[in-house]
C-alpha positions in Angstrom: -0.5 -46.6 14.4 1.7 -45.9 11.4 3.0 -42.3 10.9 1.0 -41.5 7.8 -2.3 -42.4 9.5 -1.3 -40.4 12.6 -0.7 -37.4 10.4 -4.0 -37.8 8.6 -5.9 -38.2 11.9 -4.2 -35.2 13.6 -4.8 -33.1 10.5 -8.5 -34.0 10.4 -8.9 -33.3 14.2 -7.1 -30.0 14.3 -9.0 -28.7 11.2 -12.3 -29.7 12.9 -11.3 -27.8 16.1 -10.3 -24.8 14.0 -13.6 -24.7 12.2 -15.6 -25.0 15.4 -13.5 -22.2 17.0 -13.4 -19.7 14.2 -16.8 -20.4 12.5 -19.0 -21.5 15.5 -17.2 -19.7 18.4 -17.0 -23.1 20.2 -13.8 -24.4 21.9 -14.0 -28.2 22.0 -10.5 -28.5 23.5 -8.3 -26.2 25.5 -5.6 -24.0 23.9 -3.0 -26.2 25.7 -4.4 -29.4 24.2 -4.7 -27.9 20.7 -1.1 -26.6 20.9 0.2 -30.0 22.0 -1.5 -31.8 19.1 -0.2 -29.2 16.7 3.4 -29.7 18.0 2.9 -33.4 17.7 1.7 -33.0 14.1 4.6 -30.7 13.2 7.1 -33.1 14.6 5.7 -36.0 12.5 5.6 -33.8 9.4 9.2 -32.9 9.9 10.2 -36.5 10.2 7.9 -37.7 7.4 7.5 -34.7 5.0 6.1 -36.9 2.2 3.0 -37.6 4.4 2.1 -33.9 5.0 -1.5 -33.2 3.9 -2.4 -30.4 1.6 -4.7 -28.9 4.3 -2.3 -29.3 7.2 -3.0 -26.8 10.0 0.7 -26.4 10.6 0.7 -24.1 7.5 -1.4 -21.6 9.5 1.7 -20.5 11.4 3.8 -19.9 8.3 7.5 -20.2 8.1 8.1 -20.2 4.4 10.3 -17.4 3.1 9.4 -16.2 -0.4 11.9 -13.8 -2.1 9.6 -13.0 -5.1 5.9 -13.5 -5.8 5.2 -14.9 -9.2 2.6 -13.4 -11.4 -0.6 -15.4 -12.1 -3.2 -14.7 -14.7 -6.7 -14.8 -13.4 -8.9 -17.5 -14.9 -11.8 -15.1 -14.6 -10.9 -11.4 -14.7 -11.3 -9.5 -11.4 -13.3 -6.5 -12.6 -13.8 -3.4 -10.5 -17.3 -1.9 -9.7 -18.7 1.4 -10.7 -18.8 3.7 -7.6 -21.3 6.4 -6.6 -21.8 8.6 -3.6 -25.2 9.7 -4.8 -28.7 8.2 -4.1 -30.1 9.5 -7.4 -27.3 7.6 -9.2 -28.4 4.4 -7.4 -32.0 5.0 -8.7 -30.5 5.6 -12.2 -28.7 2.2 -11.8 -32.0 0.6 -10.8 -33.6 2.1 -13.9 -30.9 0.6 -16.1 -31.4 -2.8 -14.5 -35.1 -2.7 -15.0 -34.8 -1.8 -18.7 -32.0 -4.3 -19.2 -34.3 -7.1 -17.8 -37.3 -5.8 -19.8 -39.5 -5.3 -16.8 -38.8 -8.8 -15.3 -39.0 -9.0 -11.5 -35.6 -8.9 -9.8 -34.0 -8.8 -6.3 -30.8 -7.2 -4.9 -28.3 -8.4 -2.4 -26.7 -5.7 -0.2 -23.3 -6.3 1.3 -21.0 -4.2 3.4 -18.0 -3.0 1.4 -14.8 -3.7 3.5 -11.7 -1.6 3.2 -9.1 -4.2 2.5 -7.6 -5.9 -0.6 -9.3 -8.1 -3.1 -8.1 -11.7 -3.1 -8.9 -14.8 -5.1 -8.7 -18.5 -3.8 -8.6 -21.5 -6.1 -9.7 -25.0 -4.8 -9.0 -28.2 -6.6 -10.8 -31.4 -5.3 -11.8 -29.4 -2.3 -8.2 -28.4 -1.3 -6.9 -24.8 -1.4 -4.1 -24.7 -4.0 -3.6 -21.0 -4.7 -4.2 -17.5 -3.3 -3.7 -14.5 -5.6 -4.0 -10.7 -5.2 -6.3 -8.8 -7.6 -3.3 -7.0 -9.2 -4.5 -5.2 -12.3 -7.6 -7.4 -12.7 -6.0 -9.5 -15.4 -3.2 -11.0 -13.2 -2.0 -10.7 -9.7 0.7 -12.0 -7.3 0.7 -15.6 -6.0 0.8 -15.2 -2.2 -0.4 -18.7 -1.4 2.0 -19.3 1.6 0.7 -16.1 3.2 -2.9 -16.8 2.4 -2.8 -20.1 4.3 -2.1 -18.2 7.5 -5.7 -16.9 7.5 -7.2 -19.1 10.2 -10.8 -18.5 9.1 -10.0 -19.7 5.6 -10.6 -23.4 5.0 -7.7 -25.3 3.7 -10.0 -28.1 2.7 -13.7 -27.9 1.8 -16.2 -30.7 1.9 -19.7 -30.4 0.5 -22.2 -32.1 -1.7 -21.2 -32.4 -5.3 -18.5 -29.8 -5.2 -17.1 -29.0 -8.7 -13.5 -30.3 -9.1 -12.2 -26.8 -9.5 -13.7 -23.6 -8.2 -12.7 -20.1 -7.2 -13.8 -18.1 -4.1 -13.2 -14.4 -3.8 -13.1 -12.1 -0.9 -11.7 -9.1 0.9 -8.5 -9.6 2.9 -8.3 -7.2 5.9 -6.6 -6.5 9.2 -9.0 -6.1 12.1 -8.6 -2.7 13.8 -7.5 -4.4 17.1 -4.7 -6.2 15.2 -3.8 -2.9 13.4 -3.5 -1.0 16.7 -1.4 -3.8 18.2 0.9 -3.9 15.2 1.4 -0.1 15.2 2.2 -0.2 19.0 4.9 -2.9 18.3 6.2 -0.9 15.3 6.4 2.2 17.5 8.2 0.4 20.3 10.8 -0.8 17.8 11.2 2.7 16.4 9.7 1.6 13.0 7.5 3.6 10.7 3.8 3.2 11.5 1.1 2.1 9.0 -1.3 4.9 8.1 -4.4 2.7 8.2 -5.6 -0.9 8.4 -5.9 -1.2 4.6 -2.2 -0.3 4.1 -1.2 -2.6 6.9 -3.2 -5.5 5.4 -1.7 -4.9 1.9 1.8 -4.8 3.2 1.3 -7.9 5.5 -0.1 -10.1 2.7 3.1 -9.3 0.7 5.6 -10.0 3.4 8.4 -12.4 2.4 8.2 -14.3 5.7 4.9 -16.1 6.1 5.5 -16.6 9.8 5.4 -12.8 10.2 2.2 -12.7 8.2 0.7 -15.3 10.5 1.6 -13.2 13.5 -0.3 -10.3 12.2 -3.7 -12.0 12.5 -5.1 -11.2 9.1 -8.6 -12.2 8.2 -10.9 -12.4 5.1 -14.6 -12.1 4.3 -15.7 -14.2 1.3 -18.4 -12.9 -1.0 -18.2 -14.7 -4.4 -18.2 -18.3 -5.8 -17.1 -18.9 -9.4 -16.9 -22.0 -11.5 -17.3 -23.0 -15.1 -20.7 -24.5 -14.6 -24.0 -22.9 -13.3 -23.6 -24.3 -9.8 -25.9 -21.9 -8.1 -29.0 -20.1 -9.2 -28.5 -16.9 -7.1 -25.9 -15.0 -5.2 -28.0 -15.6 -2.0 -27.7 -19.3 -2.5 -23.9 -19.1 -3.0 -23.4 -17.0 0.2 -25.5 -19.5 2.2 -23.5 -22.5 0.8 -20.2 -20.8 1.4 -21.1 -20.2 5.0 -22.2 -23.9 5.4 -18.9 -25.1 3.9 -17.0 -23.2 6.6 -16.1 -20.0 4.7 -16.1 -16.7 6.7 -19.0 -14.8 5.1 -19.9 -11.4 6.6 -23.2 -11.7 8.4 -24.2 -8.1 7.4 -25.7 -8.9 4.0 -29.4 -8.7 3.2 -31.7 -9.6 0.3 -34.1 -6.8 -0.6 -36.8 -6.3 -3.3 -36.6 -2.6 -4.2 -34.2 0.3 -4.6 -35.9 2.0 -1.7 -35.0 -1.0 0.5 -31.4 -0.7 -0.8 -31.3 3.0 0.3 -32.8 2.1 3.7 -30.0 -0.5 4.2 -27.4 2.1 3.3 -28.8 4.5 5.9 -29.0 1.8 8.5 -25.3 1.0 8.2 -24.0 4.6 7.9 -23.4 4.8 11.7 -23.6 1.1 12.6 -20.5 0.3 10.5 -18.3 2.6 12.7 -18.7 0.1 15.6 -17.5 -2.9 13.5 -14.1 -4.4 14.3 -12.8 -3.6 10.8 -12.8 -0.7 8.4 -15.7 -0.3 5.9 -16.3 2.4 3.3 -19.6 1.6 1.6 -22.2 -0.9 0.4 -22.1 -3.2 -2.6 -25.4 -3.8 -4.4 -25.8 -6.9 -6.7 -28.6 -8.3 -8.7 -29.4 -11.6 -6.9 -30.2 -14.0 -9.9 -27.1 -15.3 -11.7 -29.2 -15.8 -14.9 -30.2 -12.1 -14.7 -26.6 -11.1 -14.1 -25.6 -12.9 -17.3 -28.4 -11.2 -19.2 -27.3 -7.8 -18.0 -23.6 -8.5 -18.9 -20.6 -6.2 -18.5 -19.1 -3.0 -19.7 -15.4 -3.0 -20.6 -14.5 -2.4 -17.0 -17.3 -3.4 -14.7 -20.5 -5.5 -14.4 -23.8 -3.9 -15.3 -25.5 -5.9 -12.5 -23.6 -4.4 -9.6 -22.7 -1.0 -8.1 -20.8 0.3 -5.1 -22.2 3.0 -2.9 -19.5 4.8 -1.0 -20.2 6.8 2.1 -19.1 10.4 2.0 -16.3 11.3 4.4 -17.6 12.2 7.8 -17.3 16.0 8.4 -17.3 17.5 11.9 -16.5 20.8 13.5 -13.4 21.3 15.7 -11.4 24.1 17.3 -8.1 25.2 15.8 -6.1 25.6 19.0 -2.7 26.3 17.5 -0.5 25.7 14.4 2.9 23.9 14.4 5.3 23.8 11.5 7.0 20.6 10.4 10.3 20.6 8.4 10.5 17.9 5.8 13.5 16.0 4.4 14.2 18.6 1.7 13.4 21.5 4.0 9.7 22.0 3.0 7.7 23.8 5.7 4.3 22.3 6.3 1.8 23.9 8.7 -0.2 21.5 10.9 -3.4 22.3 12.6 -3.7 21.1 16.3 -7.4 20.5 17.1 -9.8 19.8 19.9 -13.4 18.9 20.1 -15.9 21.8 20.6 -16.6 20.5 24.1 -12.8 20.8 24.8 -12.4 24.4 23.8 -11.3 25.6 27.2 -9.3 22.5 28.3 -5.5 22.6 28.3 -4.3 21.0 25.1 -2.5 18.2 26.9 -5.9 17.1 28.2 -7.9 17.0 25.0 -8.9 13.8 23.2 -9.7 15.4 19.9 -12.6 15.0 17.4 -14.2 11.6 17.0 -14.1 11.1 13.3 -14.8 7.9 11.3 -14.1 5.7 14.3 -10.9 7.4 15.5 -9.8 10.4 17.5 -8.3 13.2 15.4 -6.0 15.9 17.0 -4.0 17.0 14.0 -4.6 17.8 10.3 -2.3 19.1 7.6 -2.8 22.6 6.3 -0.4 21.9 3.4 1.2 25.3 2.8 0.9 29.1 3.2 -1.3 29.4 0.1 -3.8 26.9 1.7 -3.9 29.0 4.9 -4.7 32.1 2.8 -7.3 30.2 0.7 -9.1 29.0 3.8 -8.9 32.4 5.5 -8.3 30.5 8.8 -7.5 32.0 12.2 -6.4 30.7 15.5 -9.3 29.5 17.7 -11.6 29.3 14.7 -14.2 26.7 14.5 -13.2 24.6 11.5 -14.6 21.6 9.6 -12.6 18.4 9.5 -13.0 15.3 7.4 -10.9 12.2 6.6 -10.0 12.2 2.9 -10.9 8.6 1.9 -11.5 8.1 5.6 -7.7 8.0 6.1 -6.0 11.4 6.1 -7.6 14.2 8.2 -7.9 17.5 6.4 -9.6 20.9 7.1 -12.2 21.7 4.5 -13.6 25.0 5.7 -14.2 27.6 8.5 -17.4 28.4 10.3 -16.9 32.2 10.3 -20.2 32.7 12.1 -18.6 31.4 15.3 -16.2 34.4 15.4 -19.0 36.4 16.9 -18.8 34.2 20.0 -15.1 33.5 20.3 -12.1 35.7 19.8 -9.7 34.6 17.1 -6.2 35.7 16.1 -4.4 35.8 12.7 -2.0 33.1 11.8 1.4 34.4 11.0 3.5 32.1 8.8 7.1 32.0 10.1 9.9 33.8 8.3 12.6 31.6 9.8 12.9 27.8 10.2 11.3 26.7 13.4 14.1 24.1 13.9 17.4 25.8 13.0 16.4 29.5 12.7 17.6 29.9 9.2 15.6 32.4 7.0 13.1 30.6 4.8 12.9 30.8 1.0 10.3 30.3 -1.6 11.3 29.7 -5.2 9.5 31.4 -8.0 6.6 29.3 -9.3 6.5 27.0 -6.1 3.9 27.2 -3.3 6.1 25.9 -0.5 8.5 27.7 1.7 11.6 25.8 2.6 14.7 26.0 4.8 17.8 26.1 2.6 20.1 25.1 5.5 20.1 21.5 4.4 23.6 20.8 5.9 22.8 21.7 9.5 19.0 21.7 10.0 18.3 18.7 12.3 15.0 17.5 10.7 16.6 17.6 7.3 19.6 15.7 8.5 17.4 13.0 10.1 15.1 13.0 7.1 18.0 12.5 4.8 19.1 9.4 6.8 15.6 8.0 6.9 15.3 8.4 3.2 18.7 6.7 2.8 17.6 3.5 4.5 14.2 3.4 2.7 13.5 0.1 1.0 13.6 1.7 -2.5 17.0 3.2 -1.6 19.5 1.2 0.5 16.8 -1.1 1.9 18.1 -1.3 5.5 15.0 -2.9 7.0 16.6 -3.4 10.4 16.5 0.4 11.0 13.5 2.7 11.2 12.5 6.2 11.9 12.5 5.8 15.7 16.0 4.1 15.8 17.4 6.8 13.5 16.1 9.6 15.7 17.6 7.9 18.7 21.0 7.4 17.0 20.9 11.0 15.8 20.0 12.5 19.2 22.9 10.5 20.7 25.3 12.0 18.1 26.2 8.5 16.7 24.7 9.2 13.3 24.7 12.7 11.7 25.0 11.7 8.0 24.2 8.5 6.1 28.0 7.8 6.0 28.0 7.5 9.8 25.9 4.4 9.6 28.9 2.5 8.2 31.0 3.4 11.3 28.5 1.8 13.7 29.6 -1.3 15.6 28.5 -3.5 18.4 30.3 -1.6 21.1 28.6 1.7 20.4 25.1 0.2 19.9 24.6 -2.4 22.5 22.6 -1.3 25.5 21.2 1.9 24.0 17.7 2.6 25.4 15.1 5.4 25.2 11.6 5.8 26.6 9.2 7.6 24.3 5.9 9.2 25.4 3.0 8.8 23.0 1.2 12.1 23.3 -2.0 10.6 21.8 -2.3 7.7 24.3 -0.1 8.8 27.2 1.7 5.5 27.1 5.4 5.2 27.4 7.3 2.9 25.0 10.9 1.9 25.3 13.3 1.3 22.4 16.1 -1.1 23.5 19.2 -2.1 21.5 19.7 -5.7 22.7 22.1 -8.2 21.1 19.7 -9.5 18.5 18.6 -6.0 17.5 22.2 -4.9 17.1 23.1 -8.0 15.1 20.2 -7.3 12.7 21.1 -3.6 12.4 24.7 -4.4 11.5 23.8 -7.2 9.2 21.3 -4.9 7.3 24.0 -2.1 7.0 26.5 -4.6 5.7 24.0 -6.1 3.2 23.3 -2.5 1.9 26.8 -2.5 0.4 25.5 -4.8 -2.4 22.6 -2.5 -3.4 22.9 -1.4 -7.1 24.4 2.0 -8.0 21.0 3.4 -9.1 19.6 2.8 -5.6 22.6 4.5 -4.0 22.1 7.5 -6.3 18.4 7.7 -5.3 19.4 7.2 -1.6 21.6 10.4 -1.7 18.3 12.4 -1.7 19.2 14.9 -4.4 16.3 17.3 -4.9 14.1 16.2 -7.9 16.1 12.9 -8.3 13.5 10.2 -7.7 14.0 6.5 -8.3 13.2 6.7 -12.0 15.5 9.7 -12.6 18.2 8.0 -10.6 17.9 4.9 -12.8 18.2 6.9 -16.0 21.3 8.8 -14.7 23.0 5.6 -13.5 22.3 3.9 -16.9 23.7 6.9 -18.8 26.7 7.9 -16.7 27.6 4.5 -15.3 29.4 5.9 -12.2 29.2 8.5 -9.5 32.5 10.0 -10.7 31.2 10.6 -14.2 28.0 12.1 -12.9 29.9 14.5 -10.5 32.0 15.6 -13.5 29.1 16.1 -15.8 28.4 19.7 -17.1 24.9 21.2 -17.3 24.9 20.5 -21.1 25.8 16.9 -20.5 23.1 16.4 -17.9 20.4 18.0 -20.0 21.6 15.7 -22.9 20.3 12.7 -21.0 16.8 11.7 -22.3 14.0 13.2 -20.1 16.5 15.2 -17.8 15.5 18.8 -17.9 17.1 22.0 -16.7 15.6 21.9 -13.2 17.0 18.5 -12.5 20.4 19.3 -14.0 20.7 22.5 -11.9 19.8 20.5 -8.7 22.5 17.9 -9.5 25.1 20.6 -10.1 24.1 22.3 -6.9 24.3 19.1 -4.9 27.8 18.2 -6.0 29.1 21.8 -5.5 28.5 21.6 -1.7 31.7 20.4 0.2 29.6 18.4 2.8 28.0 16.4 0.0 31.3 15.8 -1.7 32.7 14.4 1.6 29.5 12.3 2.1 30.0 10.7 -1.3 33.7 10.0 -0.7 32.9 8.4 2.7 30.2 6.2 1.2 32.6 5.1 -1.6 35.3 4.3 1.0 32.7 2.3 3.0 32.3 0.0 0.0 29.0 1.1 -1.6 28.3 0.4 -5.2 29.3 3.7 -7.0 29.2 2.4 -10.5 26.7 0.2 -12.4 27.4 -3.5 -12.7 24.6 -4.0 -15.2 25.6 -5.8 -18.3 25.4 -3.7 -21.5 22.5 -4.5 -23.7 23.4 -6.9 -26.4 22.5 -5.3 -29.7 20.3 -7.4 -32.0 19.7 -4.8 -34.7 19.2 -1.1 -35.4 15.6 -1.6 -36.7 14.2 0.7 -34.0 17.1 3.3 -34.1 15.8 6.8 -33.3 12.4 5.5 -32.2 10.9 6.2 -28.8 8.4 4.0 -26.9 6.3 4.2 -23.8 5.2 0.8 -22.4 1.8 0.5 -20.6 -0.4 -2.4 -19.5 0.1 -6.2 -19.3 1.5 -8.3 -22.1 1.2 -11.9 -23.0 4.7 -12.7 -24.2 6.8 -10.3 -22.2 7.3 -8.8 -18.8 7.6 -5.0 -19.0 11.4 -5.1 -18.2 11.9 -7.7 -20.9 10.1 -5.4 -23.4 12.3 -2.5 -22.4 15.4 -4.7 -23.0 14.0 -5.8 -26.4 13.4 -2.3 -27.5 16.9 -1.1 -26.5 18.5 -4.2 -28.0 17.1 -3.1 -31.3 18.1 0.5 -31.1 15.0 2.1 -29.6 14.6 4.2 -26.4 12.0 3.8 -23.7 10.5 6.9 -22.1 8.4 7.3 -19.0 5.7 9.6 -20.2 3.6 10.4 -23.3 4.5 13.6 -25.1 4.4 15.0 -28.6 8.0 13.7 -29.2 6.9 10.1 -28.6 6.8 7.7 -31.6 4.9 4.7 -30.2 2.7 3.8 -27.2 3.1 0.1 -26.8 -0.3 -0.8 -25.3 -1.0 -4.0 -23.4 -4.1 -5.2 -21.6 -5.5 -3.0 -18.8 -3.4 -0.1 -19.7 -4.1 3.3 -18.1 -6.8 5.2 -20.0 -5.2 8.6 -19.4 -2.1 7.5 -21.4 -4.2 6.1 -24.2 -6.3 9.3 -24.4 -3.3 11.6 -24.4 -1.5 9.5 -27.0 -4.5 9.7 -29.3 -4.8 13.5 -28.9 -1.1 13.9 -29.7 -1.3 11.6 -32.7 1.1 9.1 -31.2 1.0 5.7 -33.0 -0.5 3.0 -30.7 1.1 -0.4 -31.1 -0.3 -3.8 -29.9 2.1 -6.5 -28.7 1.5 -8.4 -32.0 2.3 -5.3 -34.1 5.5 -4.7 -32.1 6.6 -8.3 -32.6 5.9 -7.8 -36.4 8.2 -4.7 -36.3 11.2 -6.8 -35.1 10.3 -10.1 -36.7 12.9 -9.8 -39.3 15.7 -9.8 -36.7 14.2 -12.0 -33.9 
């Protein structure tokens, strides 16, 4: 058989086995047989790449590295839905639908609302050609190579009279089991953990290496079919057809006739959803008939024929056993409640499992600051109410003071000295947080400064993580960011540490083997090419975030000029106020910080900007200030910024009374638009801006 026909036959067979396995739960061949055929196909494709099929199953395992994801405009805008937590608002929605349809009979489809990221898939002649994120609803990122790693997503669709081009939409997600496995791996490597499955899915779909995306076992539920023609009469018909074509449609949907049945469905799933293998946060209700959907139409932001009901965060009682105090990177002291279930009140804390809340066990919740402790009036051994804000972050919402009659409580005394280094705490006038000013010797601050330094928005040393930094710090190998550049193979190779996970009781080991060490040293060396603005942000100067660092780098051009700048010179920089200026002066007055900067400069980091000066086109915008917001047809936002500066104007980050123009694109933030109108700021469209500079372009 000729190679092309072999490739075609193997592709067809493997796709058939994939469909049977993932859609029908049937294994027609063993894993070994499947893997052998896949290897055979891969070898043939490598030898004859021109014969690779568009729906080749070898694309499921990834391998493509994408440095940047190009922006793609959606053919059909991806609008958001109106949300409600209130049953009466659902009835109000139903009243609007009834009036909008002038009393005509209608049905609803109820679907589970999954907590992931919205995705769009385009098929041409039955073959998947593009996968795009929702983005801002008008355009998203092209992540096709990563999308193809979703094993339940058909790469080719066959069906009766399929339109030549159609779009399918769905929710990409990471199953809870995959999320837990990923976080266990991240923990063993000493990397930062993902906060929840949604964040993990969002990050995984945007990984540059599609092979790593494939390894994370992402999935997707499909819920919408779109094409130019009226292909289906109802949403129900489209869901049934999508399922028959091999798409992964959630089995939890139901057609109902009345709003009472909608509410019954919502009640039915309030507890049931917590046993699902993925995160959910509500129910989506849609008018079933597509003709009626068209009749009802849209508002500026959302369809009038659909609404999302979101479940309120689950709230449960717990016992406040004790309070610990965390020290942040800049010394902020944060009180943390350590909790147990009511049934565990008398158990030693190392034996408690915590409160079962929204599908997980919660043992800790932030108390934010001393003011929050005072506001809650909370005491040790109190019975408190705990909920997950957005079903993600646990927080204490109140105290059951009636329980104090049954259980003895004690006042919480906020510490006067740092729990880590013993230095006396301070609180600046007008600020709520206490902080430790001993930033040169307080261990958590030193570690936090290094962790901030390696962050992707700073020096972007991906091969290091929180766990590895803590290990290197504890061993005395790294005490400041500059020490990273003294590391070598001899002092890294063979380092090991076992870490006990207090939540699970499991022990994980961090090991610095040859490949790990090689990646660490390569990442550190690569960081020497990071631009000056990133280096400045990486220093961790109080109040100098990424945006401020960019403005300072652009204005002063080098670290030496910045260090020599006076308070007056600093406040002369657009949007740099007195608080930031004082913080910069204070930072460079400390001998340890001066030494750090000198060592980093000696290590070869970029301490001056290499950006080319803006080529002047005219002075037509001289003295004019702009804020850019939204999506534009002819420019990327960075291009617009350059265009404004090339013609003498300045771009600011926020709307204020001093602003001249708000350059407004599609889908811009409504708050900026409203503030600009209140302040009398001139609002420009893209076309009006082009007209302003037309005489010089």
